[in-house]
Every structure is written in C-alpha cells, then in structure tokens.
C-alpha positions in Angstrom: 61.0 8.5 165.6 62.4 11.6 166.9 66.0 12.5 167.8 66.2 13.5 171.3 69.9 14.3 171.8 69.5 18.1 171.3 67.3 18.3 174.4 69.9 15.9 176.6 72.3 18.5 175.8 70.2 21.6 176.7 69.6 19.7 180.4 73.5 19.0 180.5 74.3 22.7 179.5 71.5 24.0 182.4 72.7 21.6 185.0 75.9 23.5 184.4 75.0 26.7 185.0 74.0 25.7 188.4 76.6 24.5 189.4 78.8 27.3 188.1 76.4 29.7 190.3 74.1 31.2 187.5 76.9 32.2 184.8 77.8 30.6 181.6 81.4 30.6 181.2 83.5 33.6 179.2 84.5 32.4 175.2 87.6 33.1 174.8 88.6 35.4 172.2 91.6 37.4 170.6 93.0 41.1 171.9 91.3 43.4 170.2 94.9 45.6 171.1 98.9 44.5 172.6 100.4 47.6 174.1 104.0 47.6 174.7 105.8 50.6 176.9 109.5 51.4 176.4 111.2 52.9 179.1 114.6 55.3 178.5 116.9 54.4 181.0 119.8 56.4 179.3 122.5 58.0 181.5 120.5 60.8 181.1 117.6 59.7 183.5 120.4 59.8 186.5 119.6 63.7 186.1 117.3 65.2 188.7 113.4 66.5 188.5 112.7 69.6 190.3 111.4 67.4 193.5 115.0 65.9 194.3 113.5 62.6 192.6 115.7 61.1 189.9 114.4 60.6 186.6 114.9 56.6 186.0 113.2 56.1 189.8 110.9 58.5 188.9 110.2 56.0 185.9 109.7 53.2 187.6 107.7 54.3 190.0 104.9 55.1 187.3 105.5 51.9 185.6 105.0 50.1 189.0 101.8 52.5 189.4 100.6 51.8 185.8 100.5 47.5 185.8 98.7 48.0 189.4 96.3 50.4 187.7 95.4 48.7 184.5 92.6 45.7 183.7 94.1 42.8 184.3 92.9 41.3 180.8 95.2 44.5 179.4 97.5 42.6 176.9 101.2 44.5 178.1 104.6 43.6 177.3 107.6 46.0 179.0 111.0 47.0 177.2 113.8 48.9 178.4 116.4 50.9 176.3 119.9 52.2 177.6 120.4 50.1 181.1 122.8 47.2 179.9 125.7 49.5 178.6 127.8 52.2 180.1 128.1 56.0 177.6 131.7 55.1 177.7 130.8 51.7 175.3 129.1 54.4 172.6 125.9 51.0 172.7 123.7 51.7 169.4 121.7 48.1 170.2 120.9 48.9 174.1 117.4 47.3 174.2 115.6 44.4 175.6 112.6 42.8 175.6 112.0 42.4 179.7 108.8 40.6 179.3 106.2 39.8 176.3 102.8 40.2 175.5 100.7 38.2 177.8 97.6 39.4 179.9 98.4 41.8 182.4 97.1 39.6 185.5 99.5 37.0 184.8 102.5 39.3 184.0 102.0 42.0 186.5 104.9 40.5 188.8 108.0 40.0 186.3 107.2 43.6 184.7 107.6 44.7 188.6 110.5 42.7 189.3 112.1 43.8 185.7 111.7 48.0 186.1 112.6 47.7 190.0 116.3 46.1 188.5 116.7 49.2 185.9 119.9 51.6 186.4 119.9 54.4 183.8 123.2 53.5 182.2 123.7 54.4 178.3 122.6 55.9 174.9 119.3 56.8 172.9 119.0 54.6 170.3 115.5 55.4 169.6 115.2 54.5 165.8 116.6 50.9 167.0 114.1 50.9 169.4 111.0 51.4 167.5 112.2 48.6 164.7 113.3 46.1 167.7 110.0 47.2 168.9 107.9 46.8 166.0 108.8 43.1 165.4 107.5 41.9 168.9 104.4 41.4 168.3 103.1 38.1 166.8 103.3 38.8 163.4 99.5 36.8 162.8 98.3 39.4 165.2 95.1 41.5 163.4 94.1 43.7 166.0 95.8 47.3 167.1 99.7 47.2 168.0 100.0 50.2 170.3 103.9 51.2 171.5 104.0 53.7 173.9 107.8 55.5 174.7 108.7 57.5 177.6 112.2 59.6 176.4 113.8 62.1 178.7 116.0 63.4 175.1 116.6 62.7 172.0 118.0 60.2 169.3 122.2 59.5 170.4 122.5 57.5 167.6 122.2 56.9 163.8 118.8 56.9 161.7 115.8 59.4 162.5 113.3 58.3 165.1 110.5 60.6 163.3 111.7 59.0 159.4 111.6 55.7 161.5 108.0 56.1 162.8 106.2 56.8 159.4 107.7 53.9 158.0 106.6 51.1 160.2 103.5 53.1 160.5 102.9 52.4 156.3 104.0 49.2 156.6 102.3 48.3 159.7 98.9 49.6 158.9 98.2 48.9 163.1 100.9 50.5 164.6 100.5 53.4 167.0 103.1 54.9 168.3 102.3 57.4 171.3 105.5 59.3 172.9 105.8 61.1 176.6 108.5 63.7 177.3 109.5 63.3 180.7 111.4 66.7 181.5 112.3 67.5 178.0 113.8 70.3 176.4 112.3 72.0 173.3 114.0 69.9 170.4 113.4 67.0 172.3 109.7 67.3 172.8 109.5 67.9 169.1 111.8 65.0 168.1 109.2 63.2 170.0 105.8 65.2 168.9 107.0 64.2 165.2 107.4 60.7 166.0 104.0 60.6 167.1 102.1 62.7 164.5 104.1 60.5 162.0 102.4 57.1 163.8 98.8 57.8 164.1 99.7 58.9 168.1 99.8 61.3 170.2 102.5 63.2 172.3 102.5 63.9 175.9 104.7 65.5 178.6 105.2 65.2 182.0 107.8 66.7 185.0 107.1 64.3 187.7 106.6 60.9 188.8 102.4 61.9 189.3 102.3 63.3 186.1 104.2 60.1 184.3 101.9 58.0 186.0 98.8 59.8 184.5 99.5 60.3 180.6 100.9 56.7 180.9 97.4 56.0 181.8 95.6 58.4 179.3 98.2 57.3 176.5 96.5 53.5 176.9 93.4 55.0 176.8 93.9 57.0 173.6 92.9 55.8 169.9 95.2 55.9 166.8 95.1 59.3 164.4 94.3 58.6 160.7 97.6 60.2 159.0 96.8 62.5 156.5 100.0 63.5 154.3 99.9 67.0 152.2 101.5 67.0 149.1 103.5 70.4 148.4 106.5 72.7 149.3 106.8 74.3 152.4 109.7 76.5 154.2 112.0 76.0 156.5 113.1 78.7 159.1 116.0 78.7 161.4 116.3 81.9 164.0 119.7 83.0 164.9 121.1 80.8 162.1 125.4 81.3 161.8 127.2 82.8 159.3 129.2 80.1 157.9 126.1 77.4 157.9 124.2 74.6 158.7 123.2 72.1 156.0 119.5 70.9 155.2 119.4 67.0 154.3 116.8 64.6 153.6 116.3 62.3 156.8 115.7 58.7 154.8 117.9 59.7 152.4 121.0 61.9 153.9 120.7 63.6 150.5 121.6 67.4 151.1 118.6 69.6 150.2 119.3 73.0 151.4 122.2 75.8 153.1 120.5 77.9 156.3 122.6 80.5 157.0 122.1 84.1 159.0 122.1 85.4 155.1 119.9 83.2 153.8 117.6 82.0 156.6 114.7 80.7 155.0 114.6 77.6 152.4 111.6 76.4 150.7 111.4 72.5 150.8 109.2 69.6 149.7 106.9 68.1 152.4 109.3 65.7 154.1 111.2 64.8 157.2 114.8 66.4 157.6 118.3 66.8 159.2 119.8 70.5 160.1 123.5 70.3 161.1 123.9 72.5 164.1 127.9 72.3 166.0 128.7 68.4 165.2 125.3 67.3 165.4 122.0 66.5 163.8 118.9 68.2 164.6 116.8 65.4 163.5 113.1 64.9 162.6 112.6 68.5 161.5 109.6 68.2 159.4 108.4 70.8 156.9 104.2 70.2 156.1 103.1 70.8 152.8 101.6 75.3 152.9 103.5 75.8 156.2 107.0 77.0 157.9 108.6 75.0 159.9 111.0 77.6 162.7 114.0 76.2 164.4 115.2 78.1 167.5 118.3 77.5 168.9 119.7 78.3 171.9 123.4 80.4 171.9 125.9 79.4 174.7 128.7 82.1 175.6 131.7 82.2 178.1 132.5 85.6 179.4 136.9 85.6 180.1 137.0 82.8 178.3 140.8 81.5 177.9 142.9 82.0 174.6 142.6 78.0 174.6 139.7 77.5 174.5 136.9 75.4 176.3 135.5 72.3 174.7 131.6 72.6 174.5 130.4 68.8 174.8 127.5 67.2 174.6 127.2 65.0 178.2 125.5 61.4 176.7 127.6 61.0 174.0 130.7 62.8 175.0 130.4 64.5 171.1 132.4 68.1 171.1 130.0 70.1 169.5 132.3 73.1 169.5 134.2 75.4 171.4 134.0 79.1 172.5 137.2 81.6 173.4 138.8 84.3 174.2 138.7 85.5 170.0 134.9 83.9 169.4 133.2 83.9 172.8 129.5 82.3 171.4 128.6 79.6 169.5 124.7 78.5 168.4 123.7 75.2 169.6 120.8 72.6 169.3 118.7 73.5 172.7 119.8 71.2 175.0 122.0 70.0 178.1 126.0 70.5 178.4 129.0 70.4 179.4 131.5 73.9 178.8 134.9 71.9 179.9 137.7 74.7 182.5 140.7 72.0 182.1 139.1 68.7 183.3 136.8 70.6 185.0 133.2 70.3 183.5 130.5 73.1 183.9 126.7 71.9 183.5 124.7 73.9 181.5 121.1 74.6 179.7 120.8 75.9 176.8 117.1 77.3 175.7 115.4 77.9 172.7 115.7 80.7 171.6 118.2 82.5 174.3 121.6 83.3 175.2 122.8 81.2 178.5 126.1 83.1 179.7 128.6 81.5 182.1 130.6 83.9 183.7 133.5 82.4 185.3 135.3 84.2 188.4 139.0 84.5 187.2 142.1 84.0 189.5 145.6 85.6 188.5 149.0 86.1 190.5 150.7 89.0 189.8 155.0 88.6 189.7 154.0 85.3 188.5 157.0 83.3 188.2 157.8 81.2 185.0 158.0 78.2 186.2 154.2 79.0 187.0 151.6 78.3 190.3 149.3 75.4 189.9 145.7 75.8 191.0 144.3 72.9 192.5 140.5 71.8 193.5 139.2 71.0 196.8 140.1 67.0 196.0 143.8 67.9 195.2 143.7 67.7 191.2 145.3 69.9 189.2 142.6 72.0 187.2 144.4 75.1 185.9 148.0 77.2 185.9 149.2 81.0 185.9 153.2 81.8 185.0 154.5 85.2 183.6 153.3 83.9 180.3 149.7 83.9 181.1 149.3 85.0 185.0 145.3 84.4 185.0 142.8 81.6 184.2 139.2 81.3 184.5 136.9 78.5 186.8 133.9 78.1 187.7 132.8 79.0 191.3 133.8 77.0 193.6 136.5 75.5 196.3 140.4 75.8 195.7 143.8 76.1 196.2 147.1 77.6 194.8 150.6 76.8 195.2 152.6 80.1 195.9 156.5 79.5 196.2 155.3 76.3 198.1 152.9 77.8 200.4 149.5 76.2 199.6 146.3 79.4 199.9 143.2 77.7 200.3 140.1 80.3 198.9 136.7 80.1 197.5 136.3 81.3 194.3 132.3 83.0 193.5 131.1 83.5 189.5 132.6 86.8 188.0 135.0 87.2 191.2 138.5 88.7 190.0 141.0 86.8 192.5 144.4 88.3 192.4 147.6 87.1 194.5 150.6 89.1 195.1 153.5 87.7 194.6 156.9 88.6 195.9 158.9 90.7 193.3 162.1 88.8 192.5 160.8 85.6 194.2 
C-alpha cells in the first residue's frame, strides 16, 4: 500500500502557511558580512570644527544617526579608543570593544548608550587598535570582515598602522579596512589612506557631522578592492629637507634604509612601507610604490623675535618636544599638524600646513633702565609668565592681557601680535 506521510506533511505545511497569513517562515542564514565601527576618542577629539562643535560630539551624533539608518539585520559591533585614560598616562593600549557583534535590531540601543557616554581623553594607538579589532570577529566566520576606522589624528604609539593593516589583510583574506579622516592634516590623511589601500578599503574624508554620517553610510556599502602589489624600486622625495638629514627606516623591521637631506632629497628604495624621522617624531606609513615617486611635503615653523633661550615646539597629544626655535635658529621643519609653541608656561597653538611656512609674530615687552632684580610679567590669572631685568630687558609673549610689576606698581596692558611695548622706569630707582 502507498504511504501517505508525504501528503499529510504537505497538508500540515499548507495549514501553517494559512495561519501565518500566507507567508512561509524565513530560513535562518549566516551573515555574509560583519562590520565593526571604530571611533577615535583621543584627546585631540576635543578640538572644535568650523561649526563650533567639538569633534567628539559630532562623531557621537554621526554614529547615533548611522545605527538609525542601517537595516536591522546589519551585523554590527562598536569599538572606541583613547576614551579611558588621560594623555598624561601615555596609555598605548587604551581601546575597548563596547558592543559585540549582533544584528542591529538587537544591539542598536546598546550602541547608542555606549557612544553617548564617550569622553575624549587619551592617545591614538591605531596599530594596536587594528590588531585588537581584527580579533573581535568570530574565528569560524566565513564572510567578509569589515573595519571602519574614524580618526582625527595619526598614530601616537609604537608600530606602523599601514604595515599592520597590510599584515592583517594578508593573514585574514576577507578583512577589509575603510578609514575616515575627520578634519585631518595632510600627514594624517596620507597615513589613513595608506591603511585603507593596504587592506582593500577606501579612504573617506569628513569635515562636519553631516559629512561624517554620509561617509560612514557610504563606507558600509563599499565593497573590498583587490590589492595588487607591484615589485621593484620606487623613489622617495622630501621637500624642504633639513641639512642635518632625516633617517628613513623600514616600517616592519626598523632597519635604516636611507638618509634624506637638503643635499640628497631623493632616494631610490624597494617598494614598501617606510618611516621618516622629522624632528623627534616619525612620519609613519610612507608608501613607496614601484616605478613611482612618493613626495613628502613637510611644513616649517618660524618665530619672529624668538628669545635667546628658545621656545619648545610640543606635539599636543603626546607632549613630546619636537624641537626648539630661538634667536639663533628661528625656524624648524615639522610634520604637518598642530603644535604648541611654549613661551615660558604659556602655549601658543598653531597649525603647520604641508608645504607652507607658518610664522608666529609675538609681541615684545621691554623695560628701559630695568632693575637688576627684575620685573615680573603676569597673565590675566596672576601667573608669572616672564621677567625682564637689566641683563635681558625684553621678553616675547603671545598676544593677550598682561600686567607688569614696575617698582611695586602693577601696570595692566594688552599686547597685540608683533607689537613692541616699552615701559620706562626712572633712572636710578
């Protein structure tokens, strides 16, 4: 006799469809792509955009807007860095996976809460962050693994992020890294671009909240690009190289490969990733391509009326002194970026742009017939910021409001850029 089990099963299935409103239940399938968003919450993200909004607040709004726009089935995770330790701690492992992978319909609320609580504090350990983020994906996941890294600055810790991205992409065939430069300088843009290209991704630039939201959404939709490495020699050319020279080292090994200087500003090198010493920092992720010339275009910073003892040039995020200008050497070559020029306890923040010379023109305060015990100069908060005496009767200062002690009398004054302000003391007092 013919079995009727198949007919009964069919009838049961039709009945189930009828009860469900005519729709067959959807089959559960493994995701084809997992995406991790990585947000920079380092100290530099407290900087303001042209809109007056801080970068970190703009980034928070963009991520919150992104999770509202993406389909609920998008498998997303969220990581941040630089948000746990202050700059003073020099924490090069400051990163945290704040929300693990899961369908956005289940994790949206958690991501929104985590991003809202972020505070910009510390360093920018991009190399370490990429290595940790690559390990966030399930080991058995066979689909595309996508990292989208947002940063407003370049690497401030050990390692080279472009070399790290290249190594990760080779070890994990389905890893792609897109990068987003948020209000960045030329050196940072170049580094983030190198990271993206090394891992089959794209570089995106953004200058405000709306642009950041737009490029994040575009990055999510952007497929990987096949990475093709050409072998052979290329050239590295550095504009405005110092006479004293700049060491060029291999990013992966740290081995010196060449020296650049004003006398030898172009060198031939095997295709690869290099670091170039400029001041006390390394210009990292410099990619030399076969049969091409890579051009490094640093900036210069000059200080008019610099003091004899000099002014330290400080990288704000790390506090590392990059060099010094003085009346004997009034200019210095620097990697494009933001710096603090010290005038005693005061700091004058300045942006050094690629290929340009930035000139600071402080005012000067002079006392004629200055006493040998000196005359202290105070800022508006009463802090001593300088002193003049009969040994050195003038001092350079940034524009601002000050006061000076002349024989027990405090005289207030406003100092403008490039202004020479003279106080006359009675001779013989």
